[in-house]
C-alpha positions, 0 to 999 in steps of 0.5 A: 500500500505504500512505496518507499525509495529503494535506497530508503527501504531498510530505514522504514523500521528504524525509530526516529530517523527521517527519510524521504518517502512516497505513500500511496494510500488505499483511499487514493490519498498521496503523500511525498516528503520526509517521513519518520516513525510512520508519520509525515515529519519535516517537509512534505506534500499531501494530496487528498482525493477531494482535491485539497492539498497541503505543502509545507512543514510537518511534525509527527503527522500534523501540519506544524510550521509554515505551509500552504493549504489549498481547497478544490474551490481555489481558496488558499491559506498560506502561513503558519500552522500548529498541531493541524490548525491555521495558527499564527500569521497567515493569509487566507484568500477565498474562492470569491476574492475575500482576503484576510491577512493577519493573526490566527488562533486555532483556525479562527481570525484572532488578533490584528488583521485586515480583510478585503471583502469580495464586494469591495468593503475593507476592514482593518483592526482587531478580531476575536474568535473569527469576528471583528471585536475590539477597535477597528475601521470598516470602509464601505465601497460607497465611501462611508466608513466607521472607526470605533469599537466592535463586538461579535462582528457588529458595531458596538460601543463608542465610535464614529460613522462618517458618510461619503457626503460628509455627515457623521455620527459620534457616539455609542452603538449597540448591535450595529445601530446608534444606541445611547448618547450621541451626536449627528452632525451635518456638513453644513454645521447643523447637529443633533444631540441626544439619546438615540434608539431605534424605538421612537419612544426612547429617542430624546434629543435637541436639534440645532439647525445650521441657520442656512436656508438648506437647514431642514427644520422638519428632520426626524432622527429616525431617518438615520436608521431608515435612510442613512444606515440602509447601505451600511451593512457589514459584509458577512464574508465567505465561509470555509467549507472544511478546515485543515484540522478536520482533514488532518484528524481522519486518515483512515488509510494510515490507521492500521496500515502503519500501527504495528506493535514495536519490539525491543522496548521501543515506544508504540507507534501513533497513527497519523491522526495522533491517536494511540494504537491499540497494541501497547503502551511502553515507556522506555521499558519501564512499563507494559500493558497486559492483555486486559489493558491494565498498566503494570509497573515495571522494574525500573520505576519511572524510567527516564523521568525518574526524579528522585528517591521519593518517586520510587514509591510512586507507581504507574497507576491507572484510575478507571473512572466511570464517566462522572455521575451526576452530583448530589441527592435529588430533593424529593418529598420527605427530604429535610429541605423539601419545604425550603426548596419549595419556598425558594422556587416560589420566591424566585418565580415571584421575583423574576416573573413580576412586571418590572420597567426596562432597566438601563445598565447605568444604575443609580446609586440608590439601587445599591443601597443596603436598605434596598430590599423587598419583603413579600409574605407567602401565606399557605392559602395564597394572597393577592400577589402570591399563589397558594402552596403546600409549604408552611407560611414564609416571608421572602426577601429580595436584596437589591432587586434592580441590581441583580435584575440588571446583572442577569441582563448583563450576563445575557440570562433570559428571565424565562430560562432562568425561572425554568431552570430553578423553578421548573418541574425538576427538583434541585439536587443537594450536594452530599456535604456542606463546604468548609464554611458550613454552607450548603450547595444546591444544583439545578437539574440542568446544572446551569445554576448553583445555589449556596446558603450564606451567613449574614456576614457574607451577605453584608460583604456582597452588598458592601462590594456590590457597586464595585462588583457591578462596575468590574463585571460590566467593564470586563466581559471576560472576568473570571470572578463568580457570576452572581444572579440573585441574593435572597432570604427565606424567613420561616414564620412560627416559633422557629423564626429561622432565616436562610440566606442564599445566593444564586451563582453560575455553575462553572462546570455546566458543559457538554464535556464530562469533567474528569479532574477538578482542582481548587487552587489558592497558592498556599500549602498548609492543609492544601491536600485531600485527606481521602484514601486513594480508593475514594478519589473520583472525578467529582472530588475537588483536589487541592494545591498539593494534589496538583500534578499538571502544568496548564499550557495555553495558546499565546493569545489566550495566555496573554488575555488570561494573565491580564484578566487575573491581574484585573480580578486580583486588583479588584479583590484586593481593593475590596479587602477580599482574601481566601478566594481560589481558582477552580479548574476543571479538566476534560481529557479529549482522548481520555481512553488513551490517558492510561494513568499518571504518577501518583503524587508522593502523598496520601491524596491519591490524585491520579490521572483518569481513564474513562471507560464507555460513554454513558453516565452511571445514571444512564445520561448519555455523554458525547462520543469522541467524534462528537467532542472533536466536532465541537472543537472543529466546528467554527459555528460552535467556537463562539462558545469558547471564552476565557475559562469556558470550553478552552482547548489547551494542553496539560503537561504531567508533573511529579514532585521530587519529595514530600516537601510542601514548599514545592507546589509545582512539580517537575515537568515530565514531558507527557502532554495531553489535549484537554478542554479547560474550565476555570474561574475565581470562586469564594470571593466573599471572605473579607479580612475581618477580625476572625481572619486576623486572629486566625493568621496570628494563631497559625503563624505561631505554629506554621510558616506564615507564608504557607497558611491561607489566612493572610492580608489581602495584598499578600494573598493577592501576590501569592495567588498570582505568583502561583497561578502564573507558574501553574499556567504557562504559554504554549511554545 
């Protein structure tokens, strides 16, 4: 099925040597170029039967470096590739004449770039995830042009539109139209100043005519929407029919033809699509795979990655994780918190469902007043404003309702979906044990929202910092801090007079991907390990700093954005005197079936690496297949869901520690890499440095290293947190 040059024939079986080869595959594909370990490696040319062609650099079976990809339609991409993706600097020329020159990240335009559209339009500026976002200039063929802010491929934010006739609009935009404060100026000197909206009822302003006879005293601001902007449409551009990475990931002709079991202690081969073969997994002779797939420990420990005496105890273990089961216990009738759940659902339905005026994102200071709260009584028999219910009578309190309603709008939460998630027919689920703070956690059935009970002190902290929090999340769309959607209180009537305060937050791990590993990272070492035996560690358990056995590698653009946002968020928390927060990280291993195991950290925590068997949850809920998971990453229409900390494709490198010394938070890299999808965010942001934390710091400082404990001054906490996070997360090179 493959033909090599005669004088290269004897090199075919040697591992690692690069030689020239020509390969004719059974499906009709053809490759010519440098070859090593049964994979394209070096300069080479691959021609697919459908007419697609790649000429350029390869690395272990993937396009890596500079090259050119051609489509049968005549479209071409010439530039940098990484792991099969268009990634780096490059030029795409479409079959219809569209041309983009600039930065790419994983097949998407991302960074600075220019695009000439086939209809004659031109854009120069910033791009994010394939769309114009940030600052940019768009020139229409008819002479009109816009300079200003963009979001999701649309004019959005502050900017200036200048028409070919000299008229101009300076002000704010939303979804491609003037919205908010702005000024329209005519070339003759007349102008209109006011608040703009496509809805005439919301339009408000003052017209100042030029005084010349040409001035139009009957001018209507709605003409800007109906006439002036009629020809200012953004060209959508050309769609890419198939991505180079999709071609690189499925070469069935190679799979099986060249995957042969190696002998003599050699590493096993990989197929051209990067998937491991089914025969063996050997590590420099130190490990072997038995027929049942278990990984047995060899006599040489960790082989070439052996790092010290302490790791001789760390065996090459395999954790057969069943796909993560749904967390928590469903709260059904008879559960001790069943009435509380009914009260909560009744209150949310009342708060979110009641009519309210349209809210502006510019809130008045009075909306944040701590006294801004609404009490509602819910008698069992019902009232004029509340329905009858089966629970006992209770009172319901909304804290700062206008602020949280506006936050939900800011976070693009649909009111109907919000109510259905929390108050629908499905019951909430209570997590098995309360947190260290004593709070209880509840999950909605669709996993979108998490509800946490709160102490009075935490409520006070949230209300105190609410103005700064609102301004921060409004200013930074990619903030990693917890998203808060509502703050409420249930007060039971009768002799108990019990009050239960709770906050509704977004669930960071609500995803189509199963979370195989989760870590709670603070940057402190004292007590920062799980106290569970290895047999009790599963995919739902949250591990801690001293359990961490990975370095997270982000693409350059994402890494830079990650560093900027962590700095912004930490500055905000430090200014609010907040400490004891952590970065919650979830990992989904894209090829979990080949993730055979890891070196157990030399601790009793048992933080090991997973192997997933099957594609169905323990409760019978379906999980995505490998092909479907890959499709999420390769399908550009789905990439809009990839944001900082959400659905992020990345790589992790496995690490091990040299010893049990707690000062080594980040282990030594081993050179073992795994493709993952990352989820992360900053949680537990409601602990201020109060008297109790100051006393805790003083007491523990006498017993332990003051730098190792969690309770430290917010400034010191912020610095230590950043130092640790920026060592755990690095730029992919």
